[in-house]
N, C-alpha and C positions, 0 to 999 in steps of 0.2 A: 505493503498499499503506501503510494505516496503521502507526500504532508504538504501540509501550507506552504509554500515558499521556495517548493522544489521543480526546477527549471524540470522537461522533460520533453521528448517526442511525440509524438499524437499523427498516429497514420502520419499521411502526406500534406499535413499541414505546418509542419514544420515545429522549431520550439514555444513552446505554451510553459505559462509559469503559472502551478495551480496555487489559485487565490483566493479558495475555501474550498471546504467539504461539508456537504450541505444536502437537505431534499426542498428545490428547486419548487417553487408556490405550483399550485396545479400536479404534481404529481404525490398521488395515493398513500396513503403506508408512510416507511421511515424509510424508505430506497436511498441511500445516500449517494450521491452524486460529485464528481470534481467538475470545481468550476474554471477552467481554463479560460486565460489569457492570451493568445497568439501573440508574440512578440515581435512580430514583422507584420499584422495587419493587424494597425490601431485602429479602437474602437470594438473589436471585433469579442462577442463571448464567448464559447464554448460548454456546454453541460453534458457529461460525459460519465455512464453511471461506472461506479468503483470498481464493480465485475466484469466491466464489460471484456468482451471475448470476438469481439470482429473486430474490432482497428487496437492494432498495435500500438505500444506505450510501452516507454521505457525510460529510466531518468537519462537525464543529459552527459554525456563521457566528461569525464575529470582530466583536468587541464596535461595530468601523467601520459591518458591513455590517449588525448590529442594529439600530444608528442609524439606518440609508441608511433598512431597512425601516421601520421605528416612520413616522418623517417622512413615507413610502412613501403610509399605509395611506390618508387620507382622500381620495388618487385613484385607490385601486385601486377598480377595476368592482365590482359585485355579480356574481353569477349570472344567466345565464338562466335564470328561470323559471315558463315560462308551457308546459312539458311538465308531462305529468302525475308523482304521486306515485313509483310507481317508475321511473319514467325520468331523475327529478331526484336519485332517492336512486341509483343507477347515476352519479350524473354527481357529487354528492359524494364518494362510493367511489374514483373517478376520481382524483377534484382529492388526495382525503388521499392518493394510494399514490403520488402523486408527487414524495412527500416536499418541496416545492417550498415555502417558506414562501409565497411569494407566493397559491399556490394554496390555500393554508389561511386565509390572509385573507380571500379571496372565500369561502370558507363559514363562514367566520365570520361575514362582514357579511353574507352572505344569508341567514342561518339567525335572528341576530341581528333583521334584522328582521322575515324572518316571524315568528316567537315573538312580536316587540312588536304585531304585526299582530292577533293571537289574542288576547293578553293585555287589548289597547285594545275589543276584541271583546266581551268577560266570558266569554273564552275560556283553557282551555289550549294551551301549546303541545302541537302533535302528538309524543308518543315517539321515531319519527325523526328529529325535528328535534332536540330534544333531547340525543338519543344523539349524534347528527352534531356536532352546536354544543359538548358537552364534551369530544368525543376531535379533533377542530380545537384548541380551543381548551387542552388537556392536551398537546398535541406542538407547537404554539407557544409555546405559552409557556414550556413545561419548557426547550425551545432557547433561548431566549433570557432564559431564570436562566443558564443558564450562560457564554453571550457576556458577559453585562452583571455578572455576577460576584456574583446576588443570588437570594434566596430566589423559591421560583417563586412562593409568594403574593402577592409583592410588585409583580410584572411586571403584570399589572391594573391596578392605579393606576399604576403609572409610564407604561405608554403612554393612556393615561386625560391625564395630566397633561403630557405632550409633543404630545402633538393637539390641545389644548386652546391648547397655549401656542402651536402654527403659528397656530391659526383666530385670534386676537389681532393 
């Protein structure tokens, strides 16, 4: 069970802060809900049952875990991309829904490479590639921003600098 003020990853909503554990108005009985405030969608509130088993919820990784994941990025394999586009889209969806940072990295690396290949051939990246790349980056960078205590727009440069230092 999460506590008030915990930061959690809630489904594909990115990072949320638990601001209350309560029974919302209009809910009969004493069923408890988390009242969540999405960090990057100001003004939104989400109520979800404490025992919700339909949406993956987990605590945000610690700073130490975030640093280890960043250090492991060069060693995480890309996804196999020898399937047709529709099947690959399903693989991207599955990987993102796991709420696993390493799976998000696989998606990001795979789609970044696909995007660069198209650009190098004078073509625009496919819309599906752009959309899933943005989603995976948003989820990954959003969690790291909280874990590392920095603004989300600084995370990508932080990762690049760390990886460049690893390569030296």
